[in-house]
C-alpha positions in Angstrom: -0.1 -0.1 0.1 3.1 2.6 0.5 3.7 2.3 -3.2 0.3 3.7 -3.9 0.3 7.3 -5.4 -1.7 10.0 -3.5 -5.3 9.7 -4.3 -5.2 13.3 -5.8 -2.9 12.1 -8.4 -5.3 9.3 -9.4 -8.4 11.2 -9.7 -6.9 14.0 -11.7 -5.5 11.5 -14.0 -9.1 9.8 -14.2 -10.7 13.1 -15.2 -7.9 13.5 -18.0 -8.8 10.0 -19.2 -12.4 10.4 -19.1 -12.6 13.9 -20.7 -9.7 13.2 -23.3 -7.8 16.3 -22.5 -6.3 18.4 -19.6 -8.2 21.5 -20.5 -11.7 19.7 -20.3 -10.4 17.9 -17.0 -9.4 21.3 -15.5 -12.8 22.8 -16.4 -14.5 20.0 -14.5 -12.1 19.9 -11.4 -12.1 23.9 -11.3 -8.4 24.0 -11.7 -6.1 25.6 -14.1 -5.2 23.1 -17.1 -1.3 23.6 -16.2 -2.2 22.4 -12.7 -3.7 19.3 -14.4 -0.7 18.8 -16.3 1.7 19.0 -13.7 -0.2 16.3 -11.6 -0.3 14.1 -14.2 3.4 14.5 -14.6 3.9 13.8 -10.9 1.8 10.6 -11.3 4.1 9.5 -14.0 7.2 10.0 -12.1 5.6 8.4 -9.1 5.2 5.3 -11.4 8.2 5.6 -13.7 6.4 5.6 -16.9 4.5 7.5 -19.4 0.6 7.6 -19.3 -0.1 10.0 -22.2 1.6 10.3 -25.7 2.1 13.9 -25.9 3.1 13.5 -29.3 -0.5 13.6 -30.5 -2.9 16.4 -30.4 -4.8 15.9 -28.0 -2.5 13.6 -26.2 -4.0 9.8 -26.1 -3.3 7.5 -23.4 -0.5 5.0 -23.7 -1.1 1.3 -22.9 0.1 2.0 -19.4 -2.4 4.9 -19.2 -5.5 2.8 -20.5 -4.5 0.1 -18.1 -4.5 2.6 -15.1 -7.5 4.6 -16.1 -9.8 1.4 -16.0 -8.1 0.5 -12.8 -9.0 3.8 -11.1 -12.4 4.2 -12.8 -13.3 1.0 -11.5 -11.7 1.6 -8.0 -13.5 5.0 -7.4 -17.1 3.6 -8.5 -16.4 0.7 -5.8 -15.7 3.5 -3.3 -18.7 5.2 -4.3 -21.0 2.3 -4.2 -19.5 1.4 -1.0 -20.2 4.9 0.7 -23.9 4.6 -0.5 -24.3 1.2 1.0 -23.0 2.7 4.1 -25.4 5.6 3.8 -28.3 3.1 3.7 -27.2 0.9 6.5 -26.9 4.1 8.6 -30.3 5.6 7.4 -28.7 8.7 6.1 -30.8 10.9 3.6 -33.1 8.0 2.8 -33.2 6.5 -0.8 -31.1 8.9 -3.2 -29.4 8.9 -6.3 -27.9 11.5 -8.9 -28.5 11.8 -12.4 -26.2 13.7 -14.8 -27.5 15.4 -17.8 -27.3 18.5 -19.7 -29.0 21.7 -18.5 -31.4 21.8 -21.5 -32.2 17.9 -21.1 -32.9 18.5 -17.5 -35.1 21.5 -18.1 -37.2 20.4 -20.9 -37.1 16.5 -21.0 -36.3 15.1 -17.7 -37.9 17.4 -15.0 -41.3 17.2 -16.5 -41.2 13.3 -16.5 -40.0 12.9 -12.9 -43.4 13.2 -11.2 -44.2 9.7 -13.0 -41.2 8.3 -11.4 -42.0 9.8 -7.9 -45.4 8.5 -8.4 -44.1 4.7 -8.5 -41.0 5.3 -6.1 -42.1 7.9 -3.6 -39.4 6.9 -1.1 -36.5 7.8 -3.8 -35.4 11.4 -3.9 -33.6 12.0 -7.7 -30.8 14.7 -7.5 -30.2 16.1 -10.9 -26.8 17.5 -12.0 -26.1 19.4 -15.0 -22.1 19.5 -15.5 -20.6 22.7 -16.4 -18.9 21.0 -19.3 -21.8 19.9 -20.8 -20.7 16.0 -20.8 -22.6 14.1 -18.6 -20.7 10.9 -17.4 -20.5 8.4 -14.4 -18.3 9.6 -11.7 -18.0 9.3 -7.8 -21.2 10.5 -6.8 -23.1 10.2 -9.8 -25.4 6.8 -10.3 -26.9 7.4 -13.9 -25.9 9.6 -16.8 -28.3 10.9 -19.6 -26.1 12.0 -22.9 -26.5 12.5 -26.4 -24.1 10.9 -29.2 -23.7 7.8 -31.0 -22.8 5.4 -28.1 -19.4 3.5 -27.6 -18.8 4.9 -23.9 -16.7 2.3 -22.1 -18.0 3.2 -18.5 -20.9 1.3 -17.2 -23.7 0.0 -19.2 -25.2 2.0 -22.0 -28.9 1.6 -23.4 -30.0 3.8 -26.3 -33.3 5.7 -25.4 -34.5 7.3 -28.6 -32.9 8.6 -31.7 -32.8 12.3 -32.0 -33.6 14.8 -34.8 -33.2 18.5 -35.0 -35.2 21.3 -36.9 -35.0 24.8 -36.9 -37.6 26.6 -34.5 -38.8 29.9 -33.9 -41.6 31.9 -32.3 -44.7 31.7 -34.4 -44.9 35.4 -35.2 -41.3 35.6 -36.3 -41.6 32.6 -38.5 -44.6 33.8 -40.0 -43.1 37.2 -40.7 -39.8 35.6 -42.2 -41.7 33.0 -44.5 -44.2 35.8 -45.5 -41.0 37.9 -46.6 -39.6 35.1 -48.5 -36.8 34.6 -46.1 -35.1 31.1 -45.9 -32.4 29.8 -43.7 -29.8 31.4 -45.9 -30.7 34.8 -44.4 -32.6 34.5 -41.6 -31.6 35.8 -37.9 -29.9 32.8 -36.4 -29.4 31.9 -32.7 -26.1 29.7 -31.6 -25.5 27.8 -28.5 -21.7 27.7 -28.4 -19.2 27.0 -25.5 -15.7 25.1 -25.4 -17.4 22.4 -23.8 -20.1 21.6 -26.0 -18.5 21.1 -29.2 -20.0 17.5 -29.7 -23.4 19.2 -30.4 -24.1 19.6 -34.0 -24.4 23.5 -34.8 -25.8 25.7 -37.6 -22.5 24.8 -39.7 -23.4 21.2 -39.9 -26.8 21.4 -40.4 -26.5 23.9 -43.2 -24.1 21.8 -44.8 -25.9 18.9 -44.4 -28.8 20.4 -46.0 -26.6 22.1 -48.9 -27.9 25.5 -47.8 -25.2 28.2 -48.5 -25.0 31.2 -46.2 -22.3 33.8 -46.6 -22.4 34.7 -43.0 -23.2 32.7 -39.8 -23.5 35.8 -37.5 -26.1 36.0 -34.8 -26.6 35.9 -31.0 -24.5 33.4 -29.2 -25.4 31.6 -25.7 -23.4 29.2 -23.8 -26.2 27.1 -22.7 -29.7 25.7 -24.5 -31.9 27.4 -22.0 -30.6 30.7 -22.5 -30.8 30.3 -26.3 -34.5 29.0 -26.2 -35.7 32.0 -24.0 -34.0 34.3 -26.6 -36.0 32.3 -29.4 -39.2 32.3 -27.2 -38.9 36.2 -27.3 -38.6 36.3 -31.1 -35.1 37.2 -31.4 -33.9 34.5 -34.0 -34.1 31.0 -35.3 -32.1 28.2 -33.4 -31.6 24.5 -33.7 -34.3 22.5 -31.9 -33.7 19.2 -30.8 -36.9 17.1 -30.9 -36.5 15.7 -27.3 -36.0 19.3 -25.9 -38.1 21.6 -28.0 -41.3 19.3 -28.7 -42.9 20.4 -25.5 -42.8 24.2 -26.6 -43.9 23.3 -30.3 -47.0 21.1 -28.8 -48.0 24.3 -26.9 -47.7 26.6 -29.7 -44.9 28.8 -27.9 -42.3 27.6 -30.8 -43.0 26.5 -34.4 -40.9 24.2 -36.5 -39.2 25.5 -39.7 -41.3 23.9 -42.6 -39.6 20.5 -44.0 -36.7 21.3 -41.7 -36.2 18.2 -39.5 -33.2 16.6 -40.1 -31.6 13.2 -38.6 -28.1 13.6 -38.0 -27.5 9.9 -36.9 -27.3 10.7 -33.1 -29.4 9.5 -30.2 -29.9 9.9 -26.5 -28.5 7.2 -24.3 -28.9 6.3 -20.4 -25.7 4.9 -18.8 -25.8 3.1 -15.4 -23.5 1.0 -13.3 -22.6 -2.6 -14.9 -24.5 -4.1 -11.6 -27.1 -1.6 -10.6 -29.1 -2.0 -7.2 -31.6 -0.1 -5.2 -32.6 3.5 -6.5 -30.2 3.4 -9.6 -32.2 0.1 -10.9 -35.6 1.6 -10.1 -34.6 4.6 -12.1 -32.9 2.8 -15.0 -36.1 0.3 -15.2 -38.4 3.4 -15.3 -36.6 5.4 -17.8 -35.7 2.7 -20.2 -39.4 1.3 -19.9 -41.1 4.7 -20.8 -39.2 5.3 -23.8 
């Protein structure tokens, strides 16, 4: 046991391995990227071998790094599970679980559905966590992650919830005005959602390119999360890309309208990831969310 490196070095390295870069790990840990890099170097010095191949951009895990990342991830997961078991044995806080998902997913999709879960499981409390990096994942203290992409994550067990589609949406008055003037998506005012952490989301560039719509400028208002952007669209300030799972409620209620013939399948879906051997509240939540989609 004396040869084990300090836990701080291991948890920082696990964050780098999970996020794929020191910058994203630093944002998650709320420290500087240089501090993360120095911590990983200290771990390499302690072990006596390289964990990252710094000749690639971004740096990739070496074979030793892959081996250690898996071991640390499994170990931290076991510690988190043991702490939950201890809390349950001592009667602390009742039955709880933490779900990680994006702010938009939490606000417009998960929260409206949670009353159904509580009706079936009134003794379970669901804590919803929206990570600043916009990259939900399993980590110590997080039992379930709901995330967008193409699948293929190695942590836990992942099940597809539903396929996602995207369509430009706007406030009804703005949409009618634009269409009445013959303004198409090559000239309509755009609302963007951009941040250093949400580059895995498709933006206007990809949508317009896939639709073969040429546009000389992509200028427009930019927000760093979906909820802020959605409010700007509701206020009639532009057109944004509306994900069906998130925007469908506002469309049904008439607060937003879809651009005619604008829906597009980009080959992405929403998935739920849970522990490989879920039990208690996590198992109940996973069975509920998978059974309702």
